[in-house]
N, CA, C and O atoms as a Maestro MAE file, in Angstrom:
{
 s_m_m2io_version
 :::
 2.0.0
}

f_m_ct {
 s_m_title
 :::
 protein
 m_atom[280] {
  # First column is atom index #
  i_m_mmod_type
  r_m_x_coord
  r_m_y_coord
  r_m_z_coord
  i_m_residue_number
  s_m_chain_name
  s_m_pdb_residue_name
  s_m_pdb_atom_name
  i_m_atomic_number
  :::
  1 25 -6.782 -11.847 -29.516 1 A "UNK " " N  " 7
  2 3 -7.553 -11.074 -28.571 1 A "UNK " " CA " 6
  3 2 -7.961 -11.948 -27.392 1 A "UNK " " C  " 6
  4 15 -7.963 -13.176 -27.480 1 A "UNK " " O  " 8
  5 25 -8.304 -11.294 -26.295 2 A "UNK " " N  " 7
  6 3 -8.784 -12.010 -25.111 2 A "UNK " " CA " 6
  7 2 -9.736 -11.091 -24.369 2 A "UNK " " C  " 6
  8 15 -9.470 -9.897 -24.231 2 A "UNK " " O  " 8
  9 25 -10.837 -11.634 -23.895 3 A "UNK " " N  " 7
  10 3 -11.808 -10.904 -23.092 3 A "UNK " " CA " 6
  11 2 -12.132 -11.752 -21.876 3 A "UNK " " C  " 6
  12 15 -12.510 -12.916 -22.008 3 A "UNK " " O  " 8
  13 25 -11.986 -11.174 -20.695 4 A "UNK " " N  " 7
  14 3 -12.207 -11.928 -19.460 4 A "UNK " " CA " 6
  15 2 -13.095 -11.119 -18.517 4 A "UNK " " C  " 6
  16 15 -12.864 -9.928 -18.306 4 A "UNK " " O  " 8
  17 25 -14.114 -11.774 -17.951 5 A "UNK " " N  " 7
  18 3 -15.046 -11.149 -17.011 5 A "UNK " " CA " 6
  19 2 -15.061 -11.975 -15.728 5 A "UNK " " C  " 6
  20 15 -15.120 -13.204 -15.771 5 A "UNK " " O  " 8
  21 25 -15.008 -11.288 -14.585 6 A "UNK " " N  " 7
  22 3 -15.032 -11.971 -13.294 6 A "UNK " " CA " 6
  23 2 -16.003 -11.254 -12.364 6 A "UNK " " C  " 6
  24 15 -16.035 -10.024 -12.309 6 A "UNK " " O  " 8
  25 25 -16.794 -12.039 -11.630 7 A "UNK " " N  " 7
  26 3 -17.681 -11.505 -10.603 7 A "UNK " " CA " 6
  27 2 -17.453 -12.321 -9.343 7 A "UNK " " C  " 6
  28 15 -17.428 -13.551 -9.395 7 A "UNK " " O  " 8
  29 25 -17.285 -11.644 -8.201 8 A "UNK " " N  " 7
  30 3 -17.113 -12.379 -6.944 8 A "UNK " " CA " 6
  31 2 -17.890 -11.706 -5.824 8 A "UNK " " C  " 6
  32 15 -18.051 -10.486 -5.795 8 A "UNK " " O  " 8
  33 25 -18.367 -12.535 -4.905 9 A "UNK " " N  " 7
  34 3 -19.030 -12.058 -3.687 9 A "UNK " " CA " 6
  35 2 -18.137 -12.421 -2.513 9 A "UNK " " C  " 6
  36 15 -17.656 -13.550 -2.416 9 A "UNK " " O  " 8
  37 25 -17.916 -11.466 -1.624 10 A "UNK " " N  " 7
  38 3 -16.949 -11.634 -0.550 10 A "UNK " " CA " 6
  39 2 -17.606 -11.426 0.816 10 A "UNK " " C  " 6
  40 15 -18.398 -10.503 1.007 10 A "UNK " " O  " 8
  41 25 -17.263 -12.294 1.748 11 A "UNK " " N  " 7
  42 3 -17.806 -12.235 3.098 11 A "UNK " " CA " 6
  43 2 -16.746 -11.855 4.128 11 A "UNK " " C  " 6
  44 15 -17.054 -11.793 5.319 11 A "UNK " " O  " 8
  45 25 -15.508 -11.600 3.708 12 A "UNK " " N  " 7
  46 3 -14.425 -11.282 4.632 12 A "UNK " " CA " 6
  47 2 -13.681 -12.541 5.031 12 A "UNK " " C  " 6
  48 15 -13.638 -13.511 4.275 12 A "UNK " " O  " 8
  49 25 -13.092 -12.527 6.227 13 A "UNK " " N  " 7
  50 3 -12.363 -13.690 6.736 13 A "UNK " " CA " 6
  51 2 -13.046 -14.202 8.000 13 A "UNK " " C  " 6
  52 15 -13.947 -13.559 8.537 13 A "UNK " " O  " 8
  53 25 -12.606 -15.361 8.462 14 A "UNK " " N  " 7
  54 3 -13.174 -15.901 9.697 14 A "UNK " " CA " 6
  55 2 -12.900 -14.968 10.873 14 A "UNK " " C  " 6
  56 15 -13.761 -14.770 11.731 14 A "UNK " " O  " 8
  57 25 -11.712 -14.403 10.907 15 A "UNK " " N  " 7
  58 3 -11.335 -13.521 12.020 15 A "UNK " " CA " 6
  59 2 -11.961 -12.141 11.883 15 A "UNK " " C  " 6
  60 15 -12.336 -11.532 12.884 15 A "UNK " " O  " 8
  61 25 -12.078 -11.635 10.643 16 A "UNK " " N  " 7
  62 3 -12.594 -10.286 10.415 16 A "UNK " " CA " 6
  63 2 -13.681 -10.316 9.335 16 A "UNK " " C  " 6
  64 15 -13.422 -9.894 8.208 16 A "UNK " " O  " 8
  65 25 -14.885 -10.801 9.645 17 A "UNK " " N  " 7
  66 3 -15.946 -10.847 8.633 17 A "UNK " " CA " 6
  67 2 -16.510 -9.447 8.357 17 A "UNK " " C  " 6
  68 15 -16.490 -8.571 9.221 17 A "UNK " " O  " 8
  69 25 -17.019 -9.258 7.116 18 A "UNK " " N  " 7
  70 3 -17.669 -8.002 6.771 18 A "UNK " " CA " 6
  71 2 -19.053 -7.956 7.418 18 A "UNK " " C  " 6
  72 15 -19.654 -9.000 7.671 18 A "UNK " " O  " 8
  73 25 -19.558 -6.758 7.685 19 A "UNK " " N  " 7
  74 3 -20.907 -6.598 8.232 19 A "UNK " " CA " 6
  75 2 -21.953 -7.009 7.190 19 A "UNK " " C  " 6
  76 15 -23.002 -7.549 7.540 19 A "UNK " " O  " 8
  77 25 -21.664 -6.753 5.913 20 A "UNK " " N  " 7
  78 3 -22.552 -7.176 4.830 20 A "UNK " " CA " 6
  79 2 -21.690 -7.683 3.669 20 A "UNK " " C  " 6
  80 15 -20.505 -7.366 3.572 20 A "UNK " " O  " 8
  81 25 -22.304 -8.465 2.803 21 A "UNK " " N  " 7
  82 3 -21.605 -9.057 1.665 21 A "UNK " " CA " 6
  83 2 -21.094 -7.954 0.730 21 A "UNK " " C  " 6
  84 15 -21.793 -6.971 0.483 21 A "UNK " " O  " 8
  85 25 -19.878 -8.123 0.214 22 A "UNK " " N  " 7
  86 3 -19.294 -7.169 -0.733 22 A "UNK " " CA " 6
  87 2 -19.033 -7.878 -2.048 22 A "UNK " " C  " 6
  88 15 -18.752 -9.076 -2.080 22 A "UNK " " O  " 8
  89 25 -19.129 -7.123 -3.131 23 A "UNK " " N  " 7
  90 3 -18.954 -7.720 -4.459 23 A "UNK " " CA " 6
  91 2 -17.836 -7.017 -5.224 23 A "UNK " " C  " 6
  92 15 -17.472 -5.885 -4.907 23 A "UNK " " O  " 8
  93 25 -17.308 -7.686 -6.212 24 A "UNK " " N  " 7
  94 3 -16.332 -7.120 -7.127 24 A "UNK " " CA " 6
  95 2 -16.632 -7.625 -8.537 24 A "UNK " " C  " 6
  96 15 -16.847 -8.820 -8.739 24 A "UNK " " O  " 8
  97 25 -16.647 -6.719 -9.508 25 A "UNK " " N  " 7
  98 3 -16.813 -7.048 -10.916 25 A "UNK " " CA " 6
  99 2 -15.581 -6.566 -11.658 25 A "UNK " " C  " 6
  100 15 -15.185 -5.410 -11.512 25 A "UNK " " O  " 8
  101 25 -14.963 -7.441 -12.458 26 A "UNK " " N  " 7
  102 3 -13.736 -7.092 -13.182 26 A "UNK " " CA " 6
  103 2 -13.875 -7.457 -14.654 26 A "UNK " " C  " 6
  104 15 -14.495 -8.463 -15.002 26 A "UNK " " O  " 8
  105 25 -13.288 -6.623 -15.517 27 A "UNK " " N  " 7
  106 3 -13.294 -6.856 -16.948 27 A "UNK " " CA " 6
  107 2 -11.894 -6.583 -17.483 27 A "UNK " " C  " 6
  108 15 -11.292 -5.560 -17.156 27 A "UNK " " O  " 8
  109 25 -11.369 -7.497 -18.310 28 A "UNK " " N  " 7
  110 3 -10.050 -7.364 -18.917 28 A "UNK " " CA " 6
  111 2 -10.174 -7.624 -20.410 28 A "UNK " " C  " 6
  112 15 -10.789 -8.606 -20.825 28 A "UNK " " O  " 8
  113 25 -9.584 -6.734 -21.226 29 A "UNK " " N  " 7
  114 3 -9.564 -6.900 -22.676 29 A "UNK " " CA " 6
  115 2 -8.128 -6.745 -23.162 29 A "UNK " " C  " 6
  116 15 -7.466 -5.756 -22.849 29 A "UNK " " O  " 8
  117 25 -7.646 -7.726 -23.931 30 A "UNK " " N  " 7
  118 3 -6.315 -7.702 -24.545 30 A "UNK " " CA " 6
  119 2 -6.480 -7.796 -26.053 30 A "UNK " " C  " 6
  120 15 -7.326 -8.540 -26.550 30 A "UNK " " O  " 8
  121 25 -5.664 -7.036 -26.778 31 A "UNK " " N  " 7
  122 3 -5.648 -7.157 -28.232 31 A "UNK " " CA " 6
  123 2 -4.210 -7.045 -28.717 31 A "UNK " " C  " 6
  124 15 -3.473 -6.142 -28.322 31 A "UNK " " O  " 8
  125 25 -3.821 -7.985 -29.586 32 A "UNK " " N  " 7
  126 3 -2.492 -7.979 -30.167 32 A "UNK " " CA " 6
  127 2 -2.526 -7.050 -31.379 32 A "UNK " " C  " 6
  128 15 -3.318 -7.249 -32.300 32 A "UNK " " O  " 8
  129 25 -1.666 -6.037 -31.371 33 A "UNK " " N  " 7
  130 3 -1.712 -5.007 -32.401 33 A "UNK " " CA " 6
  131 2 -0.804 -5.284 -33.591 33 A "UNK " " C  " 6
  132 15 -1.204 -5.061 -34.734 33 A "UNK " " O  " 8
  133 25 0.411 -5.768 -33.343 34 A "UNK " " N  " 7
  134 3 1.384 -5.931 -34.413 34 A "UNK " " CA " 6
  135 2 2.041 -7.304 -34.349 34 A "UNK " " C  " 6
  136 15 2.291 -7.826 -33.262 34 A "UNK " " O  " 8
  137 25 2.312 -7.870 -35.474 35 A "UNK " " N  " 7
  138 3 3.162 -9.049 -35.547 35 A "UNK " " CA " 6
  139 2 3.795 -9.000 -36.930 35 A "UNK " " C  " 6
  140 15 3.234 -9.481 -37.914 35 A "UNK " " O  " 8
  141 25 4.978 -8.406 -36.971 36 A "UNK " " N  " 7
  142 3 5.612 -8.170 -38.255 36 A "UNK " " CA " 6
  143 2 6.934 -8.886 -38.398 36 A "UNK " " C  " 6
  144 15 7.180 -9.901 -37.745 36 A "UNK " " O  " 8
  145 25 7.781 -8.353 -39.252 37 A "UNK " " N  " 7
  146 3 9.095 -8.935 -39.502 37 A "UNK " " CA " 6
  147 2 9.928 -8.946 -38.232 37 A "UNK " " C  " 6
  148 15 9.848 -8.030 -37.413 37 A "UNK " " O  " 8
  149 25 10.712 -9.971 -38.081 38 A "UNK " " N  " 7
  150 3 11.598 -10.053 -36.935 38 A "UNK " " CA " 6
  151 2 10.942 -10.608 -35.689 38 A "UNK " " C  " 6
  152 15 11.597 -10.685 -34.650 38 A "UNK " " O  " 8
  153 25 9.665 -11.003 -35.742 39 A "UNK " " N  " 7
  154 3 9.000 -11.599 -34.590 39 A "UNK " " CA " 6
  155 2 8.518 -10.616 -33.542 39 A "UNK " " C  " 6
  156 15 8.207 -11.026 -32.424 39 A "UNK " " O  " 8
  157 25 8.446 -9.332 -33.864 40 A "UNK " " N  " 7
  158 3 7.993 -8.328 -32.900 40 A "UNK " " CA " 6
  159 2 6.472 -8.317 -32.802 40 A "UNK " " C  " 6
  160 15 5.784 -8.516 -33.804 40 A "UNK " " O  " 8
  161 25 5.944 -8.088 -31.605 41 A "UNK " " N  " 7
  162 3 4.501 -7.990 -31.377 41 A "UNK " " CA " 6
  163 2 4.246 -6.941 -30.302 41 A "UNK " " C  " 6
  164 15 5.091 -6.707 -29.438 41 A "UNK " " O  " 8
  165 25 3.087 -6.319 -30.364 42 A "UNK " " N  " 7
  166 3 2.666 -5.352 -29.346 42 A "UNK " " CA " 6
  167 2 1.256 -5.723 -28.896 42 A "UNK " " C  " 6
  168 15 0.424 -6.127 -29.708 42 A "UNK " " O  " 8
  169 25 0.997 -5.585 -27.612 43 A "UNK " " N  " 7
  170 3 -0.309 -5.907 -27.054 43 A "UNK " " CA " 6
  171 2 -0.804 -4.740 -26.212 43 A "UNK " " C  " 6
  172 15 -0.054 -4.176 -25.415 43 A "UNK " " O  " 8
  173 25 -2.072 -4.381 -26.394 44 A "UNK " " N  " 7
  174 3 -2.716 -3.350 -25.596 44 A "UNK " " CA " 6
  175 2 -3.716 -4.032 -24.672 44 A "UNK " " C  " 6
  176 15 -4.541 -4.825 -25.124 44 A "UNK " " O  " 8
  177 25 -3.645 -3.727 -23.380 45 A "UNK " " N  " 7
  178 3 -4.561 -4.299 -22.386 45 A "UNK " " CA " 6
  179 2 -5.287 -3.177 -21.664 45 A "UNK " " C  " 6
  180 15 -4.705 -2.137 -21.355 45 A "UNK " " O  " 8
  181 25 -6.562 -3.405 -21.400 46 A "UNK " " N  " 7
  182 3 -7.388 -2.463 -20.640 46 A "UNK " " CA " 6
  183 2 -8.127 -3.274 -19.580 46 A "UNK " " C  " 6
  184 15 -8.719 -4.310 -19.881 46 A "UNK " " O  " 8
  185 25 -8.088 -2.792 -18.335 47 A "UNK " " N  " 7
  186 3 -8.772 -3.484 -17.239 47 A "UNK " " CA " 6
  187 2 -9.663 -2.499 -16.485 47 A "UNK " " C  " 6
  188 15 -9.327 -1.323 -16.344 47 A "UNK " " O  " 8
  189 25 -10.811 -2.999 -16.000 48 A "UNK " " N  " 7
  190 3 -11.764 -2.172 -15.258 48 A "UNK " " CA " 6
  191 2 -12.301 -2.990 -14.090 48 A "UNK " " C  " 6
  192 15 -12.688 -4.146 -14.263 48 A "UNK " " O  " 8
  193 25 -12.324 -2.399 -12.920 49 A "UNK " " N  " 7
  194 3 -12.884 -3.031 -11.722 49 A "UNK " " CA " 6
  195 2 -13.919 -2.105 -11.113 49 A "UNK " " C  " 6
  196 15 -13.727 -0.890 -11.064 49 A "UNK " " O  " 8
  197 25 -15.024 -2.687 -10.647 50 A "UNK " " N  " 7
  198 3 -16.043 -1.931 -9.922 50 A "UNK " " CA " 6
  199 2 -16.445 -2.757 -8.711 50 A "UNK " " C  " 6
  200 15 -16.718 -3.952 -8.821 50 A "UNK " " O  " 8
  201 25 -16.478 -2.101 -7.549 51 A "UNK " " N  " 7
  202 3 -16.722 -2.837 -6.321 51 A "UNK " " CA " 6
  203 2 -17.324 -1.918 -5.267 51 A "UNK " " C  " 6
  204 15 -17.071 -0.714 -5.268 51 A "UNK " " O  " 8
  205 25 -18.122 -2.490 -4.366 52 A "UNK " " N  " 7
  206 3 -18.569 -1.712 -3.209 52 A "UNK " " CA " 6
  207 2 -17.580 -1.873 -2.063 52 A "UNK " " C  " 6
  208 15 -17.873 -1.525 -0.919 52 A "UNK " " O  " 8
  209 25 -16.407 -2.403 -2.387 53 A "UNK " " N  " 7
  210 3 -15.358 -2.649 -1.417 53 A "UNK " " CA " 6
  211 2 -14.157 -1.751 -1.685 53 A "UNK " " C  " 6
  212 15 -13.688 -1.056 -0.784 53 A "UNK " " O  " 8
  213 25 -13.653 -1.761 -2.931 54 A "UNK " " N  " 7
  214 3 -12.464 -0.969 -3.269 54 A "UNK " " CA " 6
  215 2 -12.753 0.138 -4.274 54 A "UNK " " C  " 6
  216 15 -11.826 0.837 -4.684 54 A "UNK " " O  " 8
  217 25 -13.991 0.320 -4.683 55 A "UNK " " N  " 7
  218 3 -14.350 1.396 -5.600 55 A "UNK " " CA " 6
  219 2 -14.164 1.020 -7.057 55 A "UNK " " C  " 6
  220 15 -14.170 -0.158 -7.415 55 A "UNK " " O  " 8
  221 25 -13.997 2.048 -7.904 56 A "UNK " " N  " 7
  222 3 -13.814 1.850 -9.336 56 A "UNK " " CA " 6
  223 2 -12.364 2.124 -9.709 56 A "UNK " " C  " 6
  224 15 -11.766 3.090 -9.235 56 A "UNK " " O  " 8
  225 25 -11.801 1.270 -10.560 57 A "UNK " " N  " 7
  226 3 -10.419 1.407 -11.005 57 A "UNK " " CA " 6
  227 2 -10.327 1.061 -12.483 57 A "UNK " " C  " 6
  228 15 -11.029 0.177 -12.974 57 A "UNK " " O  " 8
  229 25 -9.446 1.774 -13.185 58 A "UNK " " N  " 7
  230 3 -9.177 1.506 -14.598 58 A "UNK " " CA " 6
  231 2 -7.670 1.455 -14.773 58 A "UNK " " C  " 6
  232 15 -6.942 2.256 -14.185 58 A "UNK " " O  " 8
  233 25 -7.200 0.511 -15.582 59 A "UNK " " N  " 7
  234 3 -5.770 0.403 -15.848 59 A "UNK " " CA " 6
  235 2 -5.519 0.091 -17.312 59 A "UNK " " C  " 6
  236 15 -6.331 -0.562 -17.968 59 A "UNK " " O  " 8
  237 25 -4.381 0.568 -17.822 60 A "UNK " " N  " 7
  238 3 -3.973 0.350 -19.200 60 A "UNK " " CA " 6
  239 2 -2.551 -0.184 -19.210 60 A "UNK " " C  " 6
  240 15 -1.752 0.157 -18.339 60 A "UNK " " O  " 8
  241 25 -2.228 -1.025 -20.197 61 A "UNK " " N  " 7
  242 3 -0.863 -1.522 -20.336 61 A "UNK " " CA " 6
  243 2 -0.564 -1.723 -21.820 61 A "UNK " " C  " 6
  244 15 -1.384 -2.257 -22.566 61 A "UNK " " O  " 8
  245 25 0.616 -1.290 -22.229 62 A "UNK " " N  " 7
  246 3 1.108 -1.535 -23.570 62 A "UNK " " CA " 6
  247 2 2.385 -2.335 -23.426 62 A "UNK " " C  " 6
  248 15 3.322 -1.892 -22.760 62 A "UNK " " O  " 8
  249 25 2.439 -3.516 -24.044 63 A "UNK " " N  " 7
  250 3 3.627 -4.361 -23.916 63 A "UNK " " CA " 6
  251 2 4.163 -4.730 -25.301 63 A "UNK " " C  " 6
  252 15 3.412 -4.858 -26.268 63 A "UNK " " O  " 8
  253 25 5.482 -4.896 -25.362 64 A "UNK " " N  " 7
  254 3 6.162 -5.299 -26.584 64 A "UNK " " CA " 6
  255 2 6.896 -6.602 -26.316 64 A "UNK " " C  " 6
  256 15 7.449 -6.797 -25.234 64 A "UNK " " O  " 8
  257 25 6.902 -7.492 -27.296 65 A "UNK " " N  " 7
  258 3 7.619 -8.755 -27.156 65 A "UNK " " CA " 6
  259 2 8.263 -9.127 -28.477 65 A "UNK " " C  " 6
  260 15 7.869 -8.652 -29.543 65 A "UNK " " O  " 8
  261 25 9.267 -9.992 -28.378 66 A "UNK " " N  " 7
  262 3 9.976 -10.457 -29.564 66 A "UNK " " CA " 6
  263 2 10.217 -11.949 -29.440 66 A "UNK " " C  " 6
  264 15 10.650 -12.437 -28.396 66 A "UNK " " O  " 8
  265 25 9.934 -12.666 -30.513 67 A "UNK " " N  " 7
  266 3 10.227 -14.090 -30.578 67 A "UNK " " CA " 6
  267 2 11.516 -14.293 -31.366 67 A "UNK " " C  " 6
  268 15 11.802 -13.555 -32.309 67 A "UNK " " O  " 8
  269 25 12.274 -15.280 -30.980 68 A "UNK " " N  " 7
  270 3 13.489 -15.591 -31.696 68 A "UNK " " CA " 6
  271 2 14.723 -14.980 -31.032 68 A "UNK " " C  " 6
  272 15 14.711 -14.679 -29.838 68 A "UNK " " O  " 8
  273 25 15.771 -14.803 -31.808 69 A "UNK " " N  " 7
  274 3 17.026 -14.266 -31.283 69 A "UNK " " CA " 6
  275 2 16.962 -12.751 -31.282 69 A "UNK " " C  " 6
  276 15 16.559 -12.134 -32.268 69 A "UNK " " O  " 8
  277 25 17.361 -12.160 -30.173 70 A "UNK " " N  " 7
  278 3 17.291 -10.702 -30.006 70 A "UNK " " CA " 6
  279 2 18.416 -10.032 -30.693 70 A "UNK " " C  " 6
  280 15 18.518 -8.806 -30.659 70 A "UNK " " O  " 8
  :::
 }
 m_bond[279] {
  # First column is bond index #
  i_m_from
  i_m_to
  i_m_order
  :::
  1 1 2 1
  2 2 3 1
  3 3 4 2
  4 3 5 1
  5 5 6 1
  6 6 7 1
  7 7 8 2
  8 7 9 1
  9 9 10 1
  10 10 11 1
  11 11 12 2
  12 11 13 1
  13 13 14 1
  14 14 15 1
  15 15 16 2
  16 15 17 1
  17 17 18 1
  18 18 19 1
  19 19 20 2
  20 19 21 1
  21 21 22 1
  22 22 23 1
  23 23 24 2
  24 23 25 1
  25 25 26 1
  26 26 27 1
  27 27 28 2
  28 27 29 1
  29 29 30 1
  30 30 31 1
  31 31 32 2
  32 31 33 1
  33 33 34 1
  34 34 35 1
  35 35 36 2
  36 35 37 1
  37 37 38 1
  38 38 39 1
  39 39 40 2
  40 39 41 1
  41 41 42 1
  42 42 43 1
  43 43 44 2
  44 43 45 1
  45 45 46 1
  46 46 47 1
  47 47 48 2
  48 47 49 1
  49 49 50 1
  50 50 51 1
  51 51 52 2
  52 51 53 1
  53 53 54 1
  54 54 55 1
  55 55 56 2
  56 55 57 1
  57 57 58 1
  58 58 59 1
  59 59 60 2
  60 59 61 1
  61 61 62 1
  62 62 63 1
  63 63 64 2
  64 63 65 1
  65 65 66 1
  66 66 67 1
  67 67 68 2
  68 67 69 1
  69 69 70 1
  70 70 71 1
  71 71 72 2
  72 71 73 1
  73 73 74 1
  74 74 75 1
  75 75 76 2
  76 75 77 1
  77 77 78 1
  78 78 79 1
  79 79 80 2
  80 79 81 1
  81 81 82 1
  82 82 83 1
  83 83 84 2
  84 83 85 1
  85 85 86 1
  86 86 87 1
  87 87 88 2
  88 87 89 1
  89 89 90 1
  90 90 91 1
  91 91 92 2
  92 91 93 1
  93 93 94 1
  94 94 95 1
  95 95 96 2
  96 95 97 1
  97 97 98 1
  98 98 99 1
  99 99 100 2
  100 99 101 1
  101 101 102 1
  102 102 103 1
  103 103 104 2
  104 103 105 1
  105 105 106 1
  106 106 107 1
  107 107 108 2
  108 107 109 1
  109 109 110 1
  110 110 111 1
  111 111 112 2
  112 111 113 1
  113 113 114 1
  114 114 115 1
  115 115 116 2
  116 115 117 1
  117 117 118 1
  118 118 119 1
  119 119 120 2
  120 119 121 1
  121 121 122 1
  122 122 123 1
  123 123 124 2
  124 123 125 1
  125 125 126 1
  126 126 127 1
  127 127 128 2
  128 127 129 1
  129 129 130 1
  130 130 131 1
  131 131 132 2
  132 131 133 1
  133 133 134 1
  134 134 135 1
  135 135 136 2
  136 135 137 1
  137 137 138 1
  138 138 139 1
  139 139 140 2
  140 139 141 1
  141 141 142 1
  142 142 143 1
  143 143 144 2
  144 143 145 1
  145 145 146 1
  146 146 147 1
  147 147 148 2
  148 147 149 1
  149 149 150 1
  150 150 151 1
  151 151 152 2
  152 151 153 1
  153 153 154 1
  154 154 155 1
  155 155 156 2
  156 155 157 1
  157 157 158 1
  158 158 159 1
  159 159 160 2
  160 159 161 1
  161 161 162 1
  162 162 163 1
  163 163 164 2
  164 163 165 1
  165 165 166 1
  166 166 167 1
  167 167 168 2
  168 167 169 1
  169 169 170 1
  170 170 171 1
  171 171 172 2
  172 171 173 1
  173 173 174 1
  174 174 175 1
  175 175 176 2
  176 175 177 1
  177 177 178 1
  178 178 179 1
  179 179 180 2
  180 179 181 1
  181 181 182 1
  182 182 183 1
  183 183 184 2
  184 183 185 1
  185 185 186 1
  186 186 187 1
  187 187 188 2
  188 187 189 1
  189 189 190 1
  190 190 191 1
  191 191 192 2
  192 191 193 1
  193 193 194 1
  194 194 195 1
  195 195 196 2
  196 195 197 1
  197 197 198 1
  198 198 199 1
  199 199 200 2
  200 199 201 1
  201 201 202 1
  202 202 203 1
  203 203 204 2
  204 203 205 1
  205 205 206 1
  206 206 207 1
  207 207 208 2
  208 207 209 1
  209 209 210 1
  210 210 211 1
  211 211 212 2
  212 211 213 1
  213 213 214 1
  214 214 215 1
  215 215 216 2
  216 215 217 1
  217 217 218 1
  218 218 219 1
  219 219 220 2
  220 219 221 1
  221 221 222 1
  222 222 223 1
  223 223 224 2
  224 223 225 1
  225 225 226 1
  226 226 227 1
  227 227 228 2
  228 227 229 1
  229 229 230 1
  230 230 231 1
  231 231 232 2
  232 231 233 1
  233 233 234 1
  234 234 235 1
  235 235 236 2
  236 235 237 1
  237 237 238 1
  238 238 239 1
  239 239 240 2
  240 239 241 1
  241 241 242 1
  242 242 243 1
  243 243 244 2
  244 243 245 1
  245 245 246 1
  246 246 247 1
  247 247 248 2
  248 247 249 1
  249 249 250 1
  250 250 251 1
  251 251 252 2
  252 251 253 1
  253 253 254 1
  254 254 255 1
  255 255 256 2
  256 255 257 1
  257 257 258 1
  258 258 259 1
  259 259 260 2
  260 259 261 1
  261 261 262 1
  262 262 263 1
  263 263 264 2
  264 263 265 1
  265 265 266 1
  266 266 267 1
  267 267 268 2
  268 267 269 1
  269 269 270 1
  270 270 271 1
  271 271 272 2
  272 271 273 1
  273 273 274 1
  274 274 275 1
  275 275 276 2
  276 275 277 1
  277 277 278 1
  278 278 279 1
  279 279 280 2
  :::
 }
}
């Protein structure tokens, strides 16, 4: 499993600064679901972002992997 949290405060760029400070909060959770015969594994990931800059976003990913000879 993996859990990751990020918080950032943003002021824009030198050429295009924001009128006020903007923030972003992100959360990512990964969990490995299967690891069975043949080296197969599956991972489920969920991500969430909240910001006064880009709004709220949620994403999901399911990935499969295999170790060894295919």
